[in-house]
Backbone bond lengths (Angstrom), bond angles and torsions (degrees), N, CA, C in turn:
res aa  C-N    CA-C-N  psi(-1)  N-CA   C-N-CA  omega(-1)  CA-C   N-CA-C  phi
1 M - - - 1.456 - - 1.559 108.00 -
2 P 1.356 115.69 132.99 1.485 117.56 -179.01 1.511 111.70 -64.10
3 L 1.354 115.77 156.26 1.467 121.22 -171.79 1.553 109.47 -60.97
4 D 1.360 117.51 -40.34 1.457 118.58 -176.90 1.499 112.06 -65.05
5 E 1.369 117.25 -32.84 1.478 120.18 176.73 1.477 112.32 -70.55
6 I 1.328 113.79 -40.17 1.535 118.16 174.34 1.528 111.36 -58.15
7 Q 1.326 117.37 -48.67 1.413 122.01 179.46 1.506 109.87 -59.81
8 T 1.337 118.21 -42.94 1.446 120.27 179.85 1.554 112.97 -62.11
9 E 1.330 112.27 -42.79 1.473 118.91 178.44 1.530 112.21 -63.59
10 L 1.363 115.20 -41.25 1.462 118.89 177.75 1.496 110.89 -65.64
11 G 1.330 117.78 -34.07 1.451 121.47 179.93 1.530 109.39 -64.61
12 R 1.392 114.42 -42.66 1.470 119.54 -179.43 1.509 107.62 -63.11
13 E 1.312 119.47 -44.02 1.449 121.50 -179.32 1.475 112.87 -60.33
14 R 1.373 115.30 -42.03 1.445 122.57 179.17 1.545 110.00 -62.39
15 C 1.296 115.28 -45.04 1.483 118.57 178.59 1.555 112.62 -62.12
16 A 1.359 114.04 -41.50 1.489 119.32 -179.57 1.493 108.47 -62.91
17 L 1.337 117.67 -42.69 1.470 124.38 -177.45 1.541 110.21 -65.08
18 T 1.373 114.33 -44.98 1.471 119.05 176.72 1.492 112.26 -59.80
19 E 1.311 117.04 -42.76 1.464 121.51 179.05 1.534 107.46 -63.91
20 R 1.242 117.88 -44.61 1.468 119.33 -178.40 1.516 113.45 -60.79
21 V 1.344 114.92 -40.86 1.465 122.29 179.32 1.524 109.61 -68.98
22 G 1.294 119.50 -36.37 1.424 123.24 176.79 1.531 111.08 -65.48
23 A 1.327 116.11 -40.49 1.453 121.56 178.40 1.560 109.22 -64.97
24 L 1.302 116.97 -40.92 1.479 119.90 -178.55 1.530 110.48 -66.38
25 N 1.358 116.71 -42.60 1.464 119.87 178.27 1.511 112.21 -62.30
26 A 1.368 116.89 -37.34 1.413 120.66 177.41 1.489 112.01 -69.22
27 R 1.348 115.23 -39.73 1.487 119.28 179.05 1.515 114.59 -66.09
28 F 1.315 115.77 -37.87 1.446 119.12 -174.89 1.592 113.32 -103.32
29 R 1.281 115.72 14.29 1.444 119.97 -170.52 1.604 111.98 -55.55
30 H 1.325 113.90 -37.81 1.456 114.28 -176.91 1.519 109.87 -112.94
31 H 1.312 118.92 25.09 1.473 122.17 179.29 1.506 110.55 -97.39
32 S 1.301 113.79 165.03 1.441 122.37 179.09 1.529 114.33 -74.68
33 A 1.321 115.35 165.60 1.493 118.08 176.66 1.537 109.71 -62.13
34 H 1.349 117.29 -36.44 1.488 118.47 -179.66 1.546 110.08 -66.82
35 D 1.316 118.03 -36.68 1.488 120.03 177.53 1.519 110.35 -66.32
36 V 1.336 117.71 -37.92 1.397 120.23 179.64 1.556 110.81 -65.78
37 M 1.334 117.01 -43.54 1.428 123.38 176.72 1.557 110.21 -58.99
38 H 1.349 115.84 -49.82 1.484 119.47 -176.08 1.587 108.42 -66.90
39 G 1.351 117.70 -40.33 1.411 120.00 179.11 1.457 114.26 -66.06
40 A 1.337 118.72 -38.82 1.438 124.22 176.59 1.613 110.84 -60.86
41 L 1.285 115.75 -43.89 1.466 118.60 -179.75 1.493 111.69 -66.14
42 Q 1.308 115.74 -29.58 1.475 119.92 176.74 1.539 112.97 -77.77
43 E 1.353 116.15 -36.46 1.437 120.74 -175.35 1.582 110.98 -77.09
44 A 1.335 117.02 -38.20 1.458 119.65 -176.41 1.547 110.05 -104.90
45 E 1.354 115.61 128.04 1.478 115.96 -179.81 1.476 113.56 -71.48
46 H 1.309 118.46 -39.02 1.469 122.88 -176.04 1.563 107.54 -118.10
47 L 1.304 115.99 95.53 1.476 121.69 -176.97 1.504 107.96 -128.42
48 A 1.364 113.55 136.91 1.473 120.59 176.44 1.502 110.79 -118.61
49 L 1.322 116.41 153.82 1.494 121.69 174.77 1.538 104.50 -105.13
50 V 1.322 115.30 128.48 1.464 120.29 173.58 1.478 112.16 -101.24
51 S 1.322 117.21 123.74 1.510 119.30 -175.27 1.514 109.29 -133.77
52 S 1.327 115.58 140.83 1.446 123.74 174.79 1.552 111.40 -91.94
53 F 1.350 113.73 -8.88 1.470 119.44 -176.20 1.581 107.41 53.91
54 G 1.294 113.61 43.84 1.475 120.47 179.89 1.501 110.14 -95.64
55 A 1.369 113.38 -153.29 1.445 119.44 -170.03 1.481 116.10 -63.29
56 E 1.374 116.39 -36.35 1.480 116.67 -179.29 1.556 113.67 -115.06
57 S 1.341 114.12 6.83 1.479 117.43 -173.89 1.515 114.44 -62.33
58 V 1.243 119.30 -29.30 1.486 121.89 -177.75 1.509 112.86 -57.81
59 V 1.359 119.00 -29.78 1.475 121.90 179.14 1.517 110.07 -61.41
60 L 1.343 117.66 -53.39 1.481 121.14 -178.68 1.520 109.44 -63.46
61 L 1.345 116.36 -40.86 1.440 119.33 -175.87 1.516 111.90 -66.23
62 H 1.314 117.02 -38.95 1.408 124.29 174.12 1.494 113.59 -59.82
63 M 1.336 114.86 -46.12 1.426 123.96 179.86 1.498 112.15 -62.02
64 A 1.346 115.53 -40.33 1.442 121.70 177.71 1.560 110.85 -70.24
65 A 1.316 117.94 -39.38 1.438 120.92 179.63 1.507 113.55 -63.68
66 V 1.330 115.36 -33.34 1.453 122.04 176.92 1.600 109.73 -60.07
67 V 1.335 110.92 -42.72 1.529 117.91 -176.30 1.547 110.57 -78.18
68 D 1.347 117.11 -47.21 1.420 120.15 -173.31 1.538 109.11 -162.15
69 K 1.349 114.82 107.19 1.487 118.00 -178.71 1.519 113.51 -71.92
70 D 1.339 116.50 -8.00 1.469 119.27 179.26 1.500 114.06 -96.54
71 I 1.351 114.77 3.99 1.502 118.66 179.01 1.508 110.48 -54.42
72 P 1.308 121.75 132.71 1.509 120.01 173.86 1.532 110.16 -63.64
73 V 1.352 113.79 126.13 1.456 120.66 175.32 1.508 107.43 -114.83
74 L 1.337 114.98 124.33 1.461 122.83 -177.54 1.499 110.23 -104.23
75 F 1.292 118.80 117.85 1.478 126.47 -177.87 1.520 106.77 -117.04
76 V 1.331 118.33 116.39 1.425 124.46 179.32 1.498 111.27 -88.11
77 D 1.276 119.65 111.10 1.423 125.70 176.19 1.567 108.35 -94.21
78 T 1.296 114.74 102.16 1.492 118.89 -175.61 1.576 111.16 -75.71
79 Q 1.300 118.28 -6.61 1.409 127.41 -177.80 1.559 110.32 70.88
80 F 1.390 113.51 13.97 1.471 118.68 172.25 1.527 108.91 -124.21
81 L 1.345 117.93 14.05 1.457 119.88 -175.56 1.525 111.53 -75.07
82 F 1.336 116.30 159.80 1.401 120.45 172.99 1.502 112.74 -66.78
83 T 1.293 116.15 142.06 1.490 118.18 176.37 1.503 112.25 -54.33
84 E 1.348 114.57 -35.74 1.490 120.76 -179.55 1.557 109.52 -60.08
85 T 1.312 116.03 -38.30 1.448 119.36 179.38 1.496 114.69 -67.83
86 L 1.319 116.78 -37.91 1.503 121.03 176.64 1.495 111.63 -66.37
87 V 1.378 116.12 -38.40 1.454 118.29 179.74 1.542 108.68 -72.62
88 Y 1.323 117.33 -38.84 1.430 123.11 -179.61 1.563 111.06 -61.28
89 Q 1.336 113.77 -40.08 1.492 118.58 179.76 1.562 110.84 -61.66
90 Q 1.282 116.80 -41.98 1.459 119.53 178.16 1.535 111.87 -66.95
91 E 1.300 115.62 -44.78 1.489 120.16 -178.56 1.472 111.74 -64.21
92 V 1.367 118.70 -45.99 1.436 120.55 -177.12 1.564 111.00 -68.26
93 S 1.348 116.27 -40.77 1.454 120.59 176.83 1.555 111.97 -55.64
94 E 1.357 116.14 -46.67 1.391 122.23 179.24 1.557 112.37 -66.79
95 R 1.294 115.94 -43.88 1.414 119.88 -177.35 1.534 112.83 -64.85
96 L 1.343 116.72 -39.48 1.475 121.06 179.33 1.499 113.04 -85.51
97 G 1.295 117.22 -6.09 1.439 119.15 178.39 1.559 116.76 73.86
98 L 1.326 112.17 24.69 1.481 116.48 -177.99 1.515 109.94 -70.96
99 R 1.283 116.64 124.93 1.470 121.35 -170.28 1.546 115.75 -105.22
100 N 1.334 112.57 -0.21 1.456 117.09 -172.64 1.504 113.03 -136.53
101 V 1.332 117.41 50.16 1.436 123.40 -178.20 1.519 111.56 -90.48
102 H 1.364 115.55 127.49 1.456 120.07 -177.03 1.573 106.49 -115.51
103 I 1.331 115.27 124.01 1.482 119.52 177.29 1.561 108.60 -92.87
104 I 1.299 115.62 117.96 1.395 122.71 -168.68 1.644 107.53 -106.47
105 R 1.295 113.35 129.34 1.510 117.14 175.37 1.522 109.55 -133.23
106 T 1.306 117.17 156.94 1.406 120.72 172.70 1.522 109.94 -70.14
107 S 1.327 116.52 153.29 1.500 120.33 -173.22 1.551 109.05 -70.23
108 D 1.319 111.66 152.16 1.485 118.06 176.36 1.531 110.70 -58.65
109 E 1.326 115.44 -38.54 1.450 120.27 -179.92 1.542 112.17 -59.92
110 D 1.351 115.23 -45.46 1.439 118.81 -177.55 1.531 110.59 -66.34
111 V 1.322 117.11 -39.83 1.483 121.75 177.56 1.475 109.85 -62.54
112 A 1.343 119.19 -46.94 1.450 123.61 -176.62 1.557 109.28 -62.68
113 R 1.345 116.01 -34.64 1.457 119.66 -176.88 1.536 111.50 -78.64
114 D 1.369 117.28 -45.11 1.454 122.63 -170.10 1.528 114.66 -101.63
115 D 1.305 119.07 -22.14 1.505 119.59 -174.58 1.551 108.96 -153.84
116 P 1.304 115.26 57.69 1.456 119.99 -178.37 1.537 116.70 -60.89
117 Y 1.331 114.47 -25.14 1.471 118.41 -177.50 1.529 112.82 -111.36
118 G 1.354 115.85 7.47 1.443 118.22 177.54 1.541 115.88 67.62
119 A 1.379 112.63 21.60 1.492 116.38 -175.48 1.557 112.34 -111.92
120 L 1.290 117.95 8.83 1.451 122.78 -178.10 1.548 109.65 -58.72
121 R 1.302 115.03 -39.14 1.466 119.94 -178.10 1.551 113.88 -62.43
122 L 1.307 115.29 -22.68 1.520 120.68 178.42 1.513 113.32 -70.73
123 R 1.315 115.10 -27.14 1.485 117.83 -177.24 1.485 113.98 -116.27
124 D 1.347 117.42 -15.14 1.517 118.68 -178.69 1.517 107.33 -161.44
125 T 1.367 114.85 91.34 1.478 119.54 -176.15 1.580 110.59 -66.17
126 D 1.380 113.38 -33.10 1.481 116.69 -178.70 1.541 109.65 -64.83
127 A 1.332 117.43 -42.14 1.408 122.47 179.43 1.509 111.99 -64.45
128 C 1.341 115.44 -37.94 1.477 121.67 178.26 1.507 110.91 -63.28
129 C 1.364 114.65 -45.77 1.477 119.79 -179.83 1.553 110.58 -62.95
130 T 1.391 113.84 -40.04 1.479 118.21 -178.90 1.547 110.07 -64.22
131 L 1.322 115.22 -41.71 1.482 119.34 -175.68 1.505 110.90 -70.47
132 R 1.301 115.79 -45.87 1.471 120.43 -168.08 1.542 112.85 -93.86
133 K 1.320 118.40 -16.42 1.463 117.55 -177.62 1.519 112.85 -126.27
134 T 1.320 115.00 -54.78 1.494 119.90 -171.97 1.538 112.52 -67.89
135 I 1.315 118.35 -48.64 1.477 118.22 -178.46 1.499 113.41 -66.41
136 P 1.336 120.07 -44.66 1.497 118.19 179.54 1.574 110.16 -66.59
137 L 1.349 116.22 -32.38 1.462 116.91 177.30 1.471 112.76 -66.66
138 Q 1.349 117.52 -46.73 1.421 122.03 179.58 1.546 111.92 -59.08
139 R 1.324 114.39 -39.49 1.507 118.62 176.03 1.510 109.18 -63.02
140 A 1.285 116.76 -45.26 1.508 119.28 -179.30 1.540 112.22 -65.00
141 L 1.337 115.81 -31.20 1.435 118.87 -179.14 1.523 115.81 -81.40
142 S 1.321 113.81 -6.66 1.515 117.86 -170.49 1.531 109.98 -65.00
143 G 1.359 118.97 -21.50 1.443 117.01 176.53 1.467 117.95 -93.78
144 Y 1.331 115.77 11.97 1.479 121.03 -176.81 1.538 113.27 -116.81
145 D 1.323 113.49 152.40 1.476 120.25 178.73 1.527 111.97 -79.54
146 G 1.356 115.99 -19.77 1.412 118.33 -174.75 1.523 108.55 -175.76
147 W 1.379 116.73 174.21 1.465 119.64 179.68 1.535 107.46 -148.13
148 I 1.349 110.49 152.32 1.491 121.72 179.23 1.505 110.19 -99.37
149 T 1.279 116.52 132.66 1.443 121.33 179.56 1.531 111.39 -120.35
150 G 1.271 116.45 165.07 1.474 122.02 177.68 1.510 114.16 -102.52
151 R 1.310 116.60 16.43 1.456 120.56 -177.32 1.543 113.01 -64.98
152 K 1.312 117.06 145.82 1.466 121.99 -178.95 1.529 109.31 -135.50
153 R 1.343 115.95 152.45 1.449 120.46 -175.08 1.531 111.73 -65.41
154 F 1.311 115.61 -29.88 1.514 115.98 -175.12 1.486 113.10 -76.19
155 Q 1.318 120.85 -10.35 1.423 124.62 -172.02 1.563 113.22 -72.13
156 A 1.328 116.28 -32.29 1.434 118.07 -177.40 1.528 108.90 -161.19
157 G 1.330 115.77 154.99 1.452 118.63 179.07 1.529 114.24 -63.32
158 T 1.355 115.96 -27.18 1.421 121.67 176.63 1.491 115.77 -71.68
159 R 1.388 113.97 -9.86 1.510 119.74 -179.30 1.536 110.01 -110.38
160 A 1.362 116.86 9.39 1.453 118.70 -170.93 1.529 114.14 -64.98
161 A 1.324 117.99 -22.31 1.464 122.17 179.93 1.571 112.12 -109.44
162 L 1.284 114.39 20.25 1.475 120.06 -177.63 1.555 114.09 -59.87
163 D 1.259 117.14 126.66 1.530 123.47 177.03 1.523 110.31 -95.66
164 F 1.348 111.72 166.53 1.462 117.96 176.85 1.536 111.28 -61.03
165 F 1.345 115.16 -41.59 1.457 122.19 -178.02 1.514 108.48 -123.61
166 E 1.349 114.12 144.52 1.451 118.22 176.84 1.556 109.46 -152.65
167 V 1.297 116.46 161.15 1.445 121.00 176.40 1.529 109.68 -94.79
168 E 1.311 115.40 131.40 1.443 120.28 176.33 1.508 108.74 -84.36
169 D 1.362 116.24 117.35 1.441 121.65 -175.49 1.530 113.80 -54.57
170 G 1.299 115.76 128.57 1.463 121.92 168.67 1.518 114.55 80.17
171 T 1.399 118.20 -0.20 1.480 115.85 -175.06 1.604 110.58 -117.54
172 G 1.302 114.84 -15.10 1.462 117.48 -174.07 1.452 117.24 70.64
173 R 1.392 115.05 19.70 1.452 122.59 179.34 1.544 110.86 -105.32
174 I 1.333 113.93 155.32 1.469 119.15 172.55 1.556 106.99 -99.23
175 K 1.326 115.79 141.52 1.457 121.64 169.28 1.539 108.75 -109.95
176 V 1.338 113.16 132.71 1.431 119.53 -177.26 1.518 109.03 -113.07
177 N 1.335 117.21 130.92 1.478 122.18 -175.12 1.546 107.12 -125.28
178 P 1.358 121.55 75.82 1.425 122.72 -175.42 1.570 115.61 -60.69
179 L 1.349 113.55 -24.58 1.458 118.04 -176.03 1.576 111.62 -100.80
180 A 1.300 115.47 15.97 1.436 121.17 -172.57 1.605 112.53 -52.83
181 H 1.314 114.92 -38.73 1.481 119.86 -171.87 1.530 111.19 -96.48
182 W 1.278 116.52 2.74 1.529 118.62 -176.60 1.504 110.17 -76.51
183 A 1.329 112.60 145.99 1.471 120.16 171.33 1.531 110.64 -100.84
184 P 1.375 117.36 167.53 1.487 118.97 -176.96 1.528 111.06 -53.25
185 E 1.335 117.13 -41.80 1.467 119.87 -175.56 1.518 111.16 -66.97
186 D 1.293 117.80 -25.63 1.481 124.02 175.69 1.512 110.53 -64.61
187 V 1.326 113.17 -42.98 1.495 122.04 -178.04 1.479 107.40 -65.61
188 R 1.378 117.01 -50.45 1.466 121.12 -179.35 1.545 113.36 -59.59
189 A 1.334 113.02 -43.35 1.468 117.14 -178.53 1.502 113.06 -65.75
190 Y 1.334 118.62 -36.71 1.478 122.36 178.80 1.525 108.92 -68.31
191 M 1.308 119.03 -40.14 1.435 121.65 176.98 1.474 113.76 -63.59
192 D 1.343 115.40 -40.13 1.483 122.29 179.30 1.547 111.03 -67.07
193 E 1.364 114.11 -48.03 1.472 120.39 -176.78 1.549 112.51 -62.68
194 N 1.324 115.41 -34.84 1.444 120.77 -179.90 1.504 116.42 -100.50
195 R 1.341 113.78 7.57 1.467 123.46 174.94 1.542 109.63 48.08
196 L 1.387 112.99 51.64 1.493 117.79 179.08 1.509 111.12 -88.39
197 P 1.334 113.42 146.60 1.473 119.06 -177.16 1.504 111.59 -71.61
198 R 1.343 115.85 138.47 1.495 120.22 178.40 1.540 109.84 -88.28
199 H 1.321 116.45 151.88 1.429 121.58 173.83 1.565 105.75 -64.68
200 P 1.299 118.71 128.94 1.469 121.72 -176.04 1.526 116.13 -55.55
201 L 1.330 116.42 -27.49 1.493 120.57 -177.00 1.580 110.08 -76.75
202 V 1.316 118.84 -16.69 1.513 118.92 -177.97 1.523 107.82 -63.29
203 A 1.316 116.32 -38.51 1.497 120.98 -176.39 1.524 108.49 -71.23
204 K 1.380 119.76 -16.16 1.412 121.07 179.51 1.504 114.44 -99.58
205 G 1.358 116.22 12.26 1.452 121.60 172.99 1.580 113.43 97.56
206 Y 1.325 112.79 24.58 1.512 116.17 178.81 1.572 106.76 -115.76
207 P 1.364 118.07 86.53 1.474 117.73 179.32 1.554 114.23 -77.74
208 S 1.334 114.93 -13.29 1.468 121.14 174.81 1.476 108.52 -136.62
209 I 1.349 119.78 123.16 1.453 122.92 -166.86 1.527 109.06 -123.37
210 G 1.332 113.58 128.41 1.409 121.92 176.28 1.519 111.58 -129.99
211 C 1.298 119.79 -135.14 1.469 122.32 176.55 1.526 109.85 -74.96
212 A 1.318 118.51 145.57 1.402 122.77 -177.42 1.528 114.92 -58.23
213 P 1.325 122.13 -43.07 1.434 121.72 -177.32 1.574 113.05 -67.32
214 C 1.362 115.35 -23.85 1.485 119.98 -170.37 1.563 110.17 -113.25
215 T 1.363 117.05 14.41 1.461 117.60 179.46 1.546 107.03 -130.49
216 S 1.301 113.74 136.03 1.457 123.05 -178.06 1.490 110.17 -132.03
217 P 1.386 118.59 157.52 1.457 120.24 177.92 1.459 113.02 -60.88
218 V 1.337 117.64 156.90 1.460 122.89 -177.50 1.575 107.20 -112.17
219 K 1.301 113.89 131.99 1.472 118.59 177.31 1.463 114.05 -79.38
220 E 1.303 118.34 157.36 1.428 121.13 -179.72 1.559 112.57 -59.52
221 G 1.299 116.59 130.80 1.467 122.19 -178.47 1.544 112.87 94.40
222 E 1.314 116.38 -12.31 1.473 118.84 178.11 1.494 111.49 -78.60
223 D 1.359 117.59 161.33 1.454 120.61 173.38 1.543 108.92 -66.05
224 P 1.303 119.12 141.48 1.492 123.84 -176.41 1.526 111.15 -54.31
225 R 1.350 119.01 -29.56 1.423 119.95 -179.44 1.493 114.22 -97.21
226 A 1.339 116.68 11.59 1.488 119.93 -178.53 1.543 112.14 -64.31
227 G 1.291 116.23 -23.49 1.457 119.52 179.72 1.521 115.84 -83.85
228 R 1.357 116.01 -1.92 1.483 120.24 176.10 1.521 108.45 -91.00
229 W 1.335 118.00 122.11 1.456 124.07 178.55 1.535 107.80 50.44
230 R 1.280 114.71 53.46 1.516 119.98 -178.50 1.528 110.61 -57.38
231 D 1.332 112.06 138.21 1.517 120.71 177.50 1.525 113.66 65.08
232 Q 1.372 116.83 19.50 1.389 121.50 174.76 1.504 111.89 -121.50
233 N 1.320 118.39 152.17 1.412 121.30 179.16 1.583 109.61 -81.98
234 K 1.294 113.19 70.62 1.462 117.45 -175.21 1.499 109.29 -157.58
235 E 1.338 116.63 131.82 1.471 121.26 -178.19 1.504 114.17 -121.19
236 E 1.371 115.89 -20.59 1.446 121.89 -174.32 1.505 111.61 -130.39
237 C 1.356 116.27 155.05 1.441 119.18 175.78 1.494 113.60 -93.81
238 G 1.334 120.26 -15.51 1.395 126.32 -169.13 1.512 113.89 -83.01
239 I 1.359 116.25 174.39 1.444 122.95 175.28 1.551 105.39 -135.56
240 H 1.332 113.78 155.52 1.455 122.74 -179.98 1.539 109.45 -84.26
241 F 1.339 116.12 156.39 1.375 122.69 168.94 1.575 103.34 -118.46
242 V 1.365 113.58 112.08 1.450 121.94 178.27 1.507 109.73 -118.68
243 D 1.341 117.54 122.75 1.435 124.17 -178.79 1.566 108.36 53.17
244 G 1.266 118.44 36.44 1.426 123.23 178.53 1.483 117.64 77.69
245 K 1.297 116.59 6.03 1.475 121.32 -179.42 1.522 111.04 -109.41
246 M 1.293 116.71 143.51 1.476 121.97 176.91 1.522 108.66 -74.89
247 V 1.348 115.48 126.36 1.455 120.93 177.43 1.498 108.99 -130.45
248 R 1.351 118.16 135.71 1.445 122.19 -178.18 1.495 107.94 -63.24
249 A 1.366 112.86 152.90 1.445 119.42 -178.93 1.490 111.71 -56.23
250 G 1.375 113.80 133.08 1.487 119.22 -179.44 1.435 115.72 89.71
251 E 1.284 118.50 -20.09 1.491 123.15 -178.33 1.524 110.32 -78.97
252 K 1.313 117.17 134.49 1.472 127.24 -179.51 1.535 111.55 69.67
253 T 1.310 117.53 -50.77 1.450 117.63 -175.25 1.486 114.44 -84.42
254 G 1.334 116.44 -25.49 1.471 122.02 -179.15 1.493 114.94 76.67
255 E 1.314 114.83 15.86 1.463 118.66 176.23 1.532 111.90 -143.86
256 K 1.242 117.47 174.59 1.490 122.22 -177.12 1.512 107.69 -124.47
257 T 1.362 111.55 156.16 1.489 119.72 172.04 1.440 112.30 -122.50
């Protein structure tokens, strides 16, 4: 098929997906997070939940387990995570009865080529995140029509307009954000009402938890994400997909996801 015909077809598919996402947001505009989760699993045949098993992750995981304990759960082990996170991942998965958890890691070949001494993070944290988190995650997601995230509007200014459903640029996938409209007190209330286990590092001053070398405790009065990449001009670990190409966070679009 000629290139111009391929581009035309891709454009049609993109428009169709955008219309579908718009219809879903209109349909679920006044519905609960649980309704969004349930509706997403009905609408998309191949959907995965991506979880960091961090400070608030248990809420989304519990919500998914109530609907379907066999939902694929993708957990990216960057090989720099806190030991507490690895133990917590096992404990939460067993307690919630999640039967389809996949532990994702970057390939040994990629690490040997790009970060053989584990020092890439010291000179380029974006490149380290791309190597150890974004690339293996995108590879793992290649077989899915969409994925469920735990992102919320209150977490960052770049997420202030986050909808329940959105189109992931350049991939043809849908991203589902059931907790988009939740406030911090909603998260705490859900965890209390369902007696969900807390990540052990939260009690030690870590309200947002990532890789051990790049996460520090947060002082009283600081933003909850102040301990992530402290003193660096960086808020997110992800990268954008624009026109099918990988772009570092903030590049071209001027925002982060």
